[in-house]
C-alpha positions as CSV (number, residue, x, y, z in Angstrom):
1,X,-0.1,-0.1,-0.2
2,X,1.2,3.2,-0.8
3,X,1.6,5.9,2.3
4,X,2.3,9.9,2.2
5,X,5.7,10.8,3.2
6,X,4.5,12.6,6.3
7,X,5.0,9.7,9.2
8,X,8.1,8.3,7.5
9,X,9.5,11.8,7.6
10,X,8.4,13.0,10.9
11,X,9.8,9.9,12.3
12,X,13.3,10.6,10.5
13,X,13.4,14.2,11.5
14,X,12.9,12.8,15.1
15,X,15.5,10.0,15.0
16,X,18.0,12.2,13.0
17,X,18.3,10.3,10.1
18,X,16.8,10.9,6.2
19,X,14.9,9.1,4.0
20,X,15.8,8.4,0.4
21,X,13.8,9.7,-2.6
22,X,15.2,7.7,-5.6
23,X,13.8,8.8,-8.9
24,X,12.4,5.9,-11.2
25,X,12.6,5.6,-15.0
26,X,10.9,2.5,-15.7
27,X,10.4,-0.9,-14.4
28,X,13.9,-1.9,-13.7
29,X,14.6,1.1,-11.5
30,X,11.2,0.6,-9.6
31,X,11.6,-3.1,-8.9
32,X,15.7,-2.5,-7.7
33,X,14.6,0.3,-5.4
34,X,11.8,-1.6,-4.0
35,X,13.7,-4.5,-3.2
36,X,16.5,-2.9,-2.1
37,X,14.1,-0.8,0.6
38,X,12.4,-4.3,1.7
39,X,15.9,-6.0,2.0
40,X,17.4,-3.3,4.3
41,X,13.8,-2.7,6.1
42,X,14.0,0.9,5.1
43,X,11.2,3.4,4.5
44,X,11.5,4.6,0.8
45,X,10.3,7.5,-1.7
46,X,10.0,6.7,-5.3
47,X,10.3,10.1,-7.2
48,X,8.9,10.5,-10.7
49,X,9.8,13.7,-12.7
50,X,7.2,15.0,-15.1
51,X,9.4,13.9,-17.9
52,X,9.8,10.4,-16.5
53,X,6.0,10.2,-16.0
54,X,5.5,11.4,-19.7
55,X,8.1,8.7,-20.6
56,X,6.2,6.0,-18.8
57,X,2.7,6.8,-20.2
58,X,1.2,8.9,-17.5
59,X,1.2,9.0,-13.9
60,X,-1.8,6.6,-14.0
61,X,0.6,3.8,-15.6
62,X,3.1,4.6,-12.9
63,X,0.8,4.0,-10.2
64,X,-0.3,1.0,-11.6
65,X,3.2,-0.4,-12.0
66,X,4.1,0.5,-8.5
67,X,1.1,-0.8,-7.1
68,X,1.0,-4.1,-8.8
69,X,4.9,-4.7,-7.6
70,X,4.0,-3.6,-3.9
71,X,1.3,-6.6,-4.0
72,X,3.3,-9.1,-6.1
73,X,7.0,-8.6,-4.4
74,X,5.4,-8.7,-0.9
75,X,6.7,-5.2,-0.1
76,X,5.6,-4.3,3.7
77,X,8.1,-1.3,4.2
78,X,6.7,2.0,3.7
79,X,6.8,3.3,0.3
80,X,5.4,6.8,-0.9
81,X,5.1,7.6,-4.5
82,X,6.0,11.3,-5.1
83,X,5.8,13.7,-7.9
84,X,9.2,15.4,-8.2
85,X,9.5,19.1,-9.4
86,X,5.9,19.3,-10.1
87,X,4.3,22.2,-12.0
88,X,0.8,23.2,-10.8
89,X,-1.2,21.0,-13.1
90,X,1.2,18.1,-12.8
91,X,0.5,18.0,-9.0
92,X,-3.1,17.9,-9.7
93,X,-2.9,15.2,-12.3
94,X,-0.4,13.1,-9.9
95,X,-3.0,13.3,-7.1
96,X,-6.0,12.3,-9.3
97,X,-3.8,9.4,-10.4
98,X,-3.2,8.0,-7.1
99,X,0.2,9.4,-6.0
100,X,0.9,9.6,-2.6
101,X,2.9,12.8,-2.3
102,X,3.7,15.8,-4.5
103,X,5.8,18.5,-5.1
104,X,4.6,21.7,-6.3
105,X,7.7,23.7,-7.4
106,X,6.5,27.2,-7.0
107,X,9.9,28.4,-6.7
108,X,9.9,30.4,-10.1
109,X,7.0,32.3,-9.3
110,X,6.9,35.5,-7.1
111,X,6.7,34.5,-3.3
112,X,2.9,35.9,-3.3
113,X,1.9,33.7,-6.4
114,X,3.8,30.7,-4.9
115,X,2.2,30.8,-1.5
116,X,-1.3,31.2,-3.3
117,X,-0.8,28.1,-5.7
118,X,1.0,25.9,-2.5
119,X,-2.3,26.7,-0.4
120,X,-4.5,25.4,-2.9
121,X,-2.3,22.2,-3.4
122,X,-2.3,21.6,0.3
123,X,-5.9,22.1,0.5
124,X,-6.6,19.2,-2.5
125,X,-3.8,17.1,-0.9
126,X,-5.3,17.3,2.6
127,X,-8.4,15.9,1.3
128,X,-6.7,13.0,-0.3
129,X,-4.2,12.3,2.7
130,X,-1.5,13.0,0.1
131,X,2.0,14.7,1.7
132,X,3.1,18.0,0.1
133,X,6.6,19.4,-0.7
134,X,7.2,22.7,-1.3
135,X,10.6,24.6,-2.7
136,X,12.0,28.0,-1.9
137,X,15.2,29.2,-3.9
138,X,15.7,27.6,-6.8
139,X,18.2,24.4,-6.8
140,X,21.0,25.0,-9.1
141,X,21.3,22.7,-12.3
142,X,18.8,21.7,-14.7
143,X,15.7,19.2,-13.9
144,X,13.4,18.8,-16.8
145,X,13.4,22.4,-17.8
146,X,13.0,23.7,-14.2
147,X,16.6,25.7,-14.0
148,X,18.0,27.5,-10.9
149,X,21.7,29.0,-10.2
150,X,22.4,27.4,-7.3
151,X,20.6,29.9,-5.0
152,X,20.3,30.1,-1.6
153,X,16.9,30.4,0.1
154,X,15.7,33.0,2.5
155,X,15.0,31.6,5.7
156,X,12.3,34.1,6.0
157,X,10.5,32.8,2.9
158,X,11.2,29.4,4.0
159,X,8.9,30.3,7.3
160,X,6.3,31.8,5.1
161,X,5.9,28.9,3.0
162,X,6.6,26.3,6.0
163,X,3.9,28.1,7.9
164,X,0.9,27.3,5.2
165,X,1.2,23.7,6.4
166,X,3.2,22.0,3.8
167,X,4.8,18.5,4.9
168,X,8.4,19.1,3.9
169,X,10.4,22.0,2.4
170,X,13.1,21.8,0.0
171,X,15.3,24.9,0.8
172,X,18.4,25.9,-1.6
173,X,21.4,25.7,0.3
174,X,24.1,26.1,-2.8
175,X,23.0,22.4,-3.8
176,X,23.0,21.4,-7.8
177,X,21.1,18.6,-9.7
178,X,23.3,16.4,-11.5
179,X,27.1,16.5,-11.7
180,X,28.7,19.4,-9.5
181,X,31.1,21.5,-11.3
182,X,34.7,21.8,-10.4
183,X,34.4,25.1,-8.8
184,X,31.3,24.5,-6.6
185,X,31.8,26.1,-2.9
186,X,30.1,23.4,-1.0
187,X,26.7,23.5,1.0
188,X,25.8,26.5,3.1
189,X,25.3,25.2,6.4
190,X,24.8,28.4,8.2
191,X,21.7,29.1,6.2
192,X,20.6,25.6,6.6
193,X,20.7,26.4,10.4
194,X,18.7,29.5,10.2
195,X,16.2,27.4,8.0
196,X,15.8,24.9,10.5
197,X,15.9,27.6,13.3
198,X,12.7,28.9,11.9
199,X,10.8,25.8,10.6
200,X,11.5,23.9,13.5
201,X,9.7,20.2,13.4
202,X,9.4,20.6,9.4
203,X,11.3,17.9,7.7
204,X,13.7,19.5,5.3
205,X,14.6,18.3,1.8
206,X,18.2,18.1,0.0
207,X,17.9,17.9,-3.8
208,X,20.6,17.1,-5.8
209,X,22.0,14.4,-3.8
210,X,24.4,13.2,-6.4
211,X,28.0,14.0,-5.7
212,X,27.6,15.8,-2.7
213,X,30.7,14.3,-0.2
214,X,29.4,12.1,2.5
215,X,30.2,14.1,5.5
216,X,28.5,17.1,3.9
217,X,25.2,14.9,3.5
218,X,25.8,13.6,7.1
219,X,26.2,17.1,8.4
220,X,23.1,18.5,6.4
221,X,20.9,15.4,8.1
222,X,22.3,16.4,11.6
223,X,21.0,19.7,11.0
224,X,17.4,18.6,9.9
225,X,17.2,17.4,6.5
226,X,14.9,14.6,6.8
227,X,14.8,13.6,2.9
228,X,17.6,13.5,0.2
229,X,16.9,13.0,-3.1
230,X,19.0,10.9,-5.6
231,X,18.7,10.3,-9.4
232,X,21.8,11.1,-11.3
233,X,23.8,8.5,-9.3
234,X,21.5,5.7,-10.1
235,X,21.7,6.5,-13.7
236,X,25.3,6.6,-13.7
237,X,25.7,3.3,-12.4
238,X,23.4,1.7,-14.5
239,X,24.7,3.1,-17.5
240,X,28.2,2.0,-16.5
241,X,27.2,-1.6,-15.9
242,X,25.4,-1.7,-19.1
243,X,28.4,-0.4,-20.9
244,X,30.4,-3.3,-19.2
245,X,28.4,-6.1,-20.4
246,X,28.2,-4.8,-23.9
247,X,31.6,-4.0,-24.4
248,X,32.7,-7.5,-23.0
249,X,30.3,-8.7,-25.7
250,X,28.2,-10.7,-23.2
251,X,25.4,-9.6,-25.5
252,X,26.2,-11.3,-28.6
253,X,27.0,-14.7,-26.4
254,X,23.8,-17.2,-26.5
255,X,20.9,-15.0,-25.6
256,X,22.7,-12.4,-24.1
257,X,20.7,-9.8,-26.3
258,X,17.5,-11.0,-24.3
259,X,16.5,-7.6,-22.4
260,X,16.1,-9.4,-19.3
261,X,19.7,-10.3,-19.7
262,X,20.8,-7.1,-21.1
263,X,19.6,-4.9,-18.3
264,X,20.4,-7.2,-15.4
265,X,23.8,-5.7,-14.5
266,X,22.6,-2.2,-14.5
267,X,19.7,-3.6,-12.3
268,X,22.1,-4.8,-9.9
269,X,24.0,-1.8,-10.1
270,X,21.0,0.3,-9.1
271,X,20.5,-1.6,-6.0
272,X,23.8,-1.5,-4.9
273,X,23.8,2.3,-5.1
274,X,20.6,2.4,-3.2
275,X,21.6,0.4,-0.6
276,X,25.0,2.3,-0.2
277,X,22.5,5.5,-0.1
278,X,20.3,4.1,2.2
279,X,23.2,3.1,4.8
280,X,24.9,6.8,4.6
281,X,21.1,8.2,5.0
282,X,20.7,6.0,8.3
283,X,17.5,4.4,7.1
284,X,18.4,0.8,7.2
285,X,16.2,-0.9,9.7
286,X,14.1,1.7,10.1
287,X,10.9,0.7,8.5
């Protein structure tokens, strides 16, 4: 059964660990992440960007696949299905199609408009028992057309959005989506501490979890981050394992071209990456 992210993140915040949001791109991704969560007795959030949602034939298709897997694989750990960087229309559609959590990314609107739209999403989500993530201060890098310049959020704006009743808050603290450039200056912990001070028990979200040094991630979690988003890292490990398989000519041996064989090394690579992250975030055994 899909659950909202509220309870798992409230527990994570209190326990000073974080739950990983691992973005899914297809069946292999979803199955690898769910099995790893079950094997490690960890709560998990499956993230779906609007682009990935389109690629997988719509949110209803994604919900059907995930629910089917929970049932067939006997998954008992808490699982939330979360729209990542949703537009206003996207968030409404994902809720209608059975997602248990949505992010409304209103960071490119004026703070006034962001607040108005966030309020409406919260109202509808409240009726459906869906958790809501809001964002303040665009995160750097590019995510399906949502671009930000590695910005740092204003703690007072964070408080304004948190006070609307969102479940969790993504605040820019110098983090970037994708691969970090060589001149990256690191996370801004002073700002994170101020945001934490103003938002209290609200679980904070760290986007762009790929490439942030482990010590920085641990420090961010100790300062109130309860959800860390990982996407690029799983893609890189999947691609590397698939490349190795093909470069070794295994796709030309026997039935090695069968997609179930061809995609198996990448599937295992995703599992290994997810396990490593769950250990780093401290969510193992917390289901």
